[in-house]
C-alpha positions as CSV (number, residue, x, y, z in Angstrom):
1,M,-59.8,-21.9,88.3
2,I,-60.9,-20.4,91.5
3,I,-60.8,-22.9,94.5
4,L,-63.9,-22.3,96.7
5,M,-66.0,-24.2,98.9
6,S,-69.8,-24.7,99.8
7,I,-71.2,-23.9,96.5
8,M,-75.0,-23.9,96.0
9,Q,-77.7,-22.4,93.8
10,I,-80.0,-19.8,95.3
11,W,-83.5,-18.8,94.0
12,L,-84.3,-15.1,93.8
13,T,-88.1,-15.0,94.3
14,K,-88.3,-11.3,93.5
15,K,-87.5,-11.9,89.8
16,N,-88.1,-15.5,89.9
17,R,-84.7,-16.1,88.4
18,R,-81.6,-18.0,89.6
19,V,-78.0,-16.8,89.9
20,D,-75.7,-19.3,88.5
21,I,-73.5,-19.9,91.6
22,A,-73.9,-18.8,95.2
23,I,-70.9,-19.5,97.5
24,T,-71.5,-19.8,101.2
25,L,-68.2,-20.6,102.6
26,G,-69.9,-22.6,105.4
27,K,-72.3,-19.9,106.3
28,K,-76.1,-20.1,106.1
29,E,-76.3,-17.3,103.7
30,P,-74.3,-16.7,100.4
31,I,-71.2,-14.6,100.7
32,M,-70.4,-14.5,97.0
33,L,-72.5,-14.6,93.9
34,V,-71.2,-15.7,90.5
35,E,-73.0,-15.0,87.1
36,C,-71.7,-17.3,84.3
37,K,-71.9,-16.5,80.6
38,S,-70.8,-18.4,77.5
39,C,-67.1,-18.4,76.6
40,T,-68.0,-16.7,73.3
41,S,-69.8,-13.8,75.1
42,K,-68.1,-10.5,75.7
43,L,-68.8,-9.3,79.2
44,T,-70.9,-6.2,79.1
45,D,-72.7,-3.7,81.3
46,N,-75.9,-5.7,81.0
47,H,-74.1,-8.7,82.5
48,F,-72.9,-6.6,85.4
49,R,-76.5,-5.1,85.9
50,Q,-77.8,-8.7,86.1
51,L,-75.2,-9.6,88.7
52,N,-75.9,-6.5,90.7
53,E,-79.6,-7.2,90.7
54,Y,-78.9,-10.5,92.3
55,C,-76.7,-8.9,94.9
56,L,-79.4,-6.3,95.7
57,Y,-81.8,-9.1,96.6
58,T,-79.2,-11.0,98.6
59,P,-78.0,-8.7,101.4
60,S,-75.5,-11.2,102.8
61,A,-73.4,-11.2,99.5
62,K,-70.3,-9.1,99.8
63,I,-68.6,-10.1,96.5
64,G,-70.0,-10.5,93.0
65,I,-68.1,-12.2,90.1
66,V,-69.2,-12.2,86.5
67,T,-67.3,-14.5,84.0
68,N,-67.4,-16.0,80.6
69,G,-65.1,-18.8,81.7
70,I,-62.0,-17.0,80.4
71,I,-62.3,-13.5,82.0
72,Y,-63.4,-13.1,85.7
73,N,-64.5,-9.7,86.9
74,F,-64.6,-9.2,90.6
75,Y,-66.7,-6.6,92.4
76,T,-67.4,-5.8,96.0
77,I,-70.5,-4.2,97.6
78,N,-70.4,-0.3,97.4
79,S,-69.4,0.6,101.0
80,K,-70.8,4.1,100.7
81,L,-74.2,3.2,99.4
82,K,-74.3,0.1,101.7
83,Q,-76.1,-1.7,98.8
84,G,-75.3,-2.7,95.3
85,L,-71.9,-3.4,93.8
86,N,-69.2,-0.9,92.7
87,T,-69.7,-0.4,89.0
88,K,-66.1,-1.1,88.3
89,P,-64.3,-4.4,89.0
90,F,-61.5,-4.2,91.6
91,F,-59.8,-7.1,89.9
92,S,-60.0,-8.8,86.5
93,F,-58.4,-12.2,85.8
94,D,-57.8,-13.3,82.3
95,L,-56.9,-17.0,81.9
96,L,-55.2,-16.2,78.6
97,N,-53.2,-13.2,79.8
98,Y,-52.0,-12.9,83.4
99,G,-48.9,-12.2,85.5
100,S,-47.6,-13.0,88.9
101,S,-49.3,-10.1,90.5
102,D,-52.6,-11.4,89.2
103,L,-51.9,-14.7,90.7
104,D,-51.1,-13.1,94.1
105,M,-54.5,-11.4,94.1
106,L,-56.2,-14.6,92.9
107,A,-54.6,-16.4,95.8
108,L,-56.7,-14.5,98.2
109,F,-59.7,-16.6,97.0
110,N,-58.0,-19.9,97.9
111,H,-60.6,-21.7,100.1
112,Q,-57.8,-22.8,102.5
113,N,-57.1,-19.3,103.7
114,I,-59.8,-17.1,102.2
115,E,-60.6,-14.0,104.3
116,I,-63.4,-11.9,103.0
117,K,-62.6,-9.0,105.2
118,R,-59.0,-8.9,103.8
119,I,-60.4,-9.1,100.2
120,I,-62.8,-6.3,100.9
121,E,-60.0,-4.1,102.4
122,E,-57.8,-4.7,99.3
123,A,-60.7,-3.8,97.0
124,E,-61.5,-0.6,99.0
125,E,-58.0,0.6,98.6
126,I,-58.1,0.0,94.9
127,Y,-61.5,1.9,94.7
128,F,-60.1,4.7,96.9
129,L,-57.2,5.4,94.6
130,D,-59.4,5.3,91.6
131,E,-61.9,7.7,93.1
132,F,-59.0,10.0,94.1
133,D,-57.8,10.0,90.5
134,N,-61.3,10.8,89.2
135,A,-62.0,13.4,92.0
136,L,-58.8,15.2,91.1
137,F,-59.7,15.3,87.4
138,E,-63.2,16.6,88.1
139,T,-61.9,19.2,90.6
140,L,-59.5,20.6,88.0
141,S,-61.7,20.2,84.9
142,N,-64.6,21.9,86.6
143,P,-63.2,24.1,89.3
144,S,-65.5,25.1,92.2
145,V,-66.1,28.5,93.8
146,D,-64.1,27.2,96.8
147,L,-61.1,26.3,94.7
148,A,-61.3,29.7,92.9
149,K,-61.3,31.4,96.3
150,I,-58.2,29.5,97.5
151,I,-56.4,30.5,94.2
152,Y,-57.3,34.1,94.7
153,R,-56.3,34.1,98.3
154,N,-52.8,32.7,97.2
155,M,-52.7,35.5,94.6
156,G,-52.8,37.9,97.5
157,G,-56.5,38.9,97.1
158,L,-58.5,39.8,100.1
159,R,-62.1,39.9,99.1
160,S,-63.5,38.1,96.1
161,N,-66.6,38.8,94.2
162,D,-68.6,37.0,91.4
163,K,-66.6,38.6,88.6
164,I,-63.2,37.6,90.1
165,I,-64.5,34.1,90.8
166,S,-65.7,33.7,87.3
167,Q,-62.4,34.9,85.8
168,I,-60.4,32.5,87.9
169,K,-62.6,29.6,87.0
170,E,-62.1,30.4,83.3
171,L,-58.3,30.5,83.8
172,V,-58.2,27.0,85.3
173,N,-58.0,25.1,82.0
174,S,-55.8,22.7,80.1
175,T,-53.3,25.4,79.1
176,S,-52.8,26.8,82.5
177,L,-52.6,23.4,84.1
178,K,-50.0,22.3,81.5
179,T,-48.0,25.4,82.0
180,T,-48.0,24.8,85.8
181,L,-47.0,21.2,85.4
182,D,-44.1,22.2,83.2
183,R,-43.0,24.7,85.9
184,V,-43.2,22.0,88.6
185,I,-41.2,19.6,86.4
186,K,-38.5,22.3,85.7
187,K,-38.3,23.1,89.5
188,E,-37.8,19.4,90.2
189,I,-35.1,19.1,87.5
190,A,-33.3,22.1,88.9
191,S,-33.3,20.7,92.4
192,S,-31.9,17.4,91.2
193,N,-29.0,19.2,89.3
194,S,-28.9,16.2,87.0
195,G,-29.9,17.9,83.8
196,V,-32.1,14.9,82.9
197,I,-35.6,15.8,81.7
198,T,-38.2,14.2,83.9
199,T,-41.4,13.3,82.0
200,E,-45.0,13.7,83.0
201,E,-45.5,9.9,83.0
202,E,-42.5,9.4,85.3
203,I,-43.8,11.9,87.8
204,K,-47.4,10.3,87.6
205,A,-45.8,6.9,88.3
206,Y,-43.9,8.2,91.3
207,N,-47.1,9.9,92.7
208,V,-49.1,6.8,92.2
209,I,-46.6,4.5,93.8
210,K,-46.1,6.9,96.8
211,T,-49.9,7.1,97.2
212,I,-50.1,3.3,97.2
213,L,-47.3,3.1,99.9
214,A,-49.2,5.8,101.9
215,M,-52.3,3.5,101.9
216,S,-50.3,0.7,103.7
217,S,-50.9,0.4,107.4
218,K,-47.3,-0.8,107.7
219,I,-45.7,2.4,106.5
220,K,-45.9,5.5,108.8
221,S,-46.1,9.1,107.6
222,A,-42.6,9.9,108.8
223,Q,-41.2,7.0,106.8
224,L,-43.1,8.3,103.7
225,E,-41.0,11.5,103.8
226,R,-37.9,9.3,103.3
227,I,-39.1,8.2,99.9
228,S,-38.0,10.3,96.9
229,Y,-36.8,9.7,93.3
230,R,-33.8,10.1,91.1
231,D,-34.1,10.7,87.4
232,L,-31.0,9.1,85.7
233,K,-30.1,9.1,82.0
234,T,-31.2,5.4,81.6
235,M,-33.9,5.1,84.1
236,F,-36.1,6.7,86.8
237,I,-35.6,5.3,90.3
238,I,-37.7,5.6,93.4
239,T,-35.5,5.4,96.6
240,V,-35.4,5.6,100.3
241,D,-33.1,8.2,101.9
242,D,-32.2,9.4,98.4
243,N,-29.9,6.4,98.4
244,Q,-29.4,4.8,94.9
245,N,-28.6,1.5,96.7
246,K,-32.0,1.6,98.4
247,Q,-34.2,1.3,95.3
248,I,-37.8,0.5,95.8
249,C,-38.1,0.2,92.0
250,S,-36.8,1.5,88.7
251,I,-38.9,2.7,86.0
252,I,-38.0,2.6,82.3
253,F,-40.5,4.2,79.9
254,K,-39.9,4.1,76.2
255,D,-42.2,4.8,73.2
256,N,-43.5,1.2,72.9
257,S,-42.6,-0.1,76.3
258,K,-43.4,0.7,79.9
259,V,-41.6,-1.5,82.6
260,I,-41.3,-1.2,86.4
261,E,-38.4,-3.3,87.8
262,I,-38.7,-4.4,91.4
263,N,-35.8,-6.3,93.0
264,K,-34.3,-6.9,89.5
265,K,-37.6,-8.4,88.2
266,P,-39.3,-6.6,85.3
267,Y,-43.1,-6.0,85.2
268,K,-44.7,-4.7,82.0
269,L,-47.4,-2.0,82.4
270,E,-50.3,-1.7,80.1
271,D,-50.3,2.1,80.9
272,V,-49.4,4.5,83.7
273,S,-52.5,4.3,85.7
274,I,-53.6,3.6,89.2
275,S,-55.2,0.3,88.2
276,S,-52.1,-1.0,86.4
277,I,-49.6,0.0,89.1
278,T,-51.8,-1.1,92.1
279,K,-51.3,-4.7,90.8
280,L,-47.7,-4.4,92.1
281,K,-48.7,-3.1,95.5
282,K,-47.5,-6.1,97.4
283,E,-44.0,-6.1,95.6
284,L,-43.6,-2.3,96.0
285,T,-44.6,-2.4,99.7
286,E,-42.3,-5.2,100.6
287,M,-39.3,-3.5,98.9
288,A,-40.1,-0.2,100.7
289,L,-40.3,-1.9,104.0
290,D,-37.0,-3.6,103.5
291,Y,-35.3,-0.2,103.4
292,L,-37.6,1.7,105.8
293,T,-37.4,-0.7,108.8
């Protein structure tokens, strides 16, 4: 399925075991390692650890792939640790269930125009957005002393002590966060004067999409400020210059269906998450640029 070149086997003397496929792309040392499992096998953490072990003993490898012939999980080397793979795949391709955005990502691996640097950059953007989502959750679910001090300062407090910090940390919980979110949503509804109720999922999708666009080197900070949203009775649209005719996308969320429409083409979402929406990064960026430039 993946069109690649210069495939060979490589022996790992440290463990006296072979990785199934090593891809050199014309280089002396392997750039990608592929671990293959039976089509009846469900890919597990143990399979990832096996692939990661091979990559640890092959410093030249930048990308690791583990597959059962149906599902292909793609990983890159952890740029922070400088060794070992990121524990989560930046891209998964399922031969039995894929869309056009999956094919766009897979096309990066075509041997005729493959660019390892570009693939790694794409992967790092996906990992960055994932890390942001997780970091925000950790920050709010386990507030630090520094966060408590910032909140106290915004309350008008001058000097904090251990008792005050402890009280504030206890107050940062699911109830207070939900109350705050409701207030933010009400404020946005009031500013739009539409009377339409904007849901948490719609706001989350908007924030994810705007973050994805902010990550693009083609879109400048000043242009980002021109991106906003309108919540209509039938759909939630993300626009440029608050102009309904300059739609980057429209979002239609129902109980059993989540769809983002870009340039009149619908894309179904598994859920409202960074990983799901990032698959549409190319389409979203192209539409935004059409109206921003």
